[in-house]
N, C-alpha and C positions, 0 to 999 in steps of 0.2 A: 324046866320047872318055872322059869321066870315068866314064860308066856301064860302059865296058869294063874300066877299072881296078877299079871296085867289084865287078863280077861276078867278075873274075879273082882278086881278093884273097879274096872269099868262097869261091870254089871251092877255092883253095889251102889256106886256113885250115880250112874244113870237111872237106876231104879228109884233111888231116894229122891233125886231132884225132880224126876217126872211125877212121882207120887205127890210131892209137895205142890207142884203146879196144877196137877189134875184135881187135887183136893180143893185148892183155891178156886178153880173154875167152877166146881160143883157146889161148894158149901160156903164160900166167903162172898159177902155182898160186894158188888163191883164199885162201891164207894171208895174214895181215895183213902180216908182215914182207917177204915176197917182193913183194907188191903195193906196199908202201910204198917199197921199194928201187927198183922199176921206175919208179914215179911220180917219185921223187926224181931219178933219172937223166935223166928226160925233162922235167924242169921248164923248162929253157931252150927246148925245142921247144914246150911248151905255152904258154909266155909269148909266143913268136913267133906261134903260131897265134891266140891271143887278140887280139894286135895286128892281125893280118891280118883277122880277122872284124870287129873294131871299125871299122877303117878302111874295109873293104868296105861295111859298113852305112852309115857316114858318107858315103861317096862316092855310094852308091845313093840315100840320102836327099837329098843335094845335087842329084842328077840328076833324080829323080822329083818332088821337092818334097813328098813324103808319106812319113812314117815307117811308116805302115801298109803301103804298097806295098813299101817297102824290107825290112821285116821279113817280109812274106809271101813275097817272092822268096827271102830267105835261108832261110826254113823249107822252101819247096818244094825248093830246092837241097839242103838238109840231108837231107830224106827221100829224095830221089833218090840221094844219096851213100850213105845208109844201106842202101838196096837193093843198090847196087853192092858195098859192103863185106860185106854178108851173103852175097852170092854168092861174092865173092872169097875170104873167109876161112872161111866156114862152109858153103859150097856150098848155100845155101838158094835154092831157085827161087821167084821171086815168083808169087803167085797172082793171080786176077782181082780179089780184094779190094784187093791192093796197087795195081794199076793204077787201080782205081776211086777209091781214096784220093788218088792223085796227080792224077787228073782233077778231083776235087772241089777240091783245093788250087789247081790251075792255073785252074779256073773262077772260084774266089774271087779270084784275082789279077787276072783279066781284068775281073771285075765291079767291083773296087775301082778299077781304072784308068779305067773309064767315067766320064763327067761327067754 
């Protein structure tokens, strides 16, 4: 059950932080003060997302017993979320290279889990 909590926290934290950055890339002007003000307003949310990601990795590490597996899982989830955010905010359609990259990461995750 602890792995479900870990993956849930990772998904929520990574989704929130990537949504904040994708929104910034699309809707906030690249001027310093407008970006500074946007980041300052979202500081509590960024703090909460960092806590979620940290505890998600901690719970996955406790569940799998390997930090490599926990970090590989979080990286795979992050790349998958980045693809979703790219489509959602910027209407970028993933290419075959994107799917190949996700398959390589998933394959690496499976290989690190083998004994």
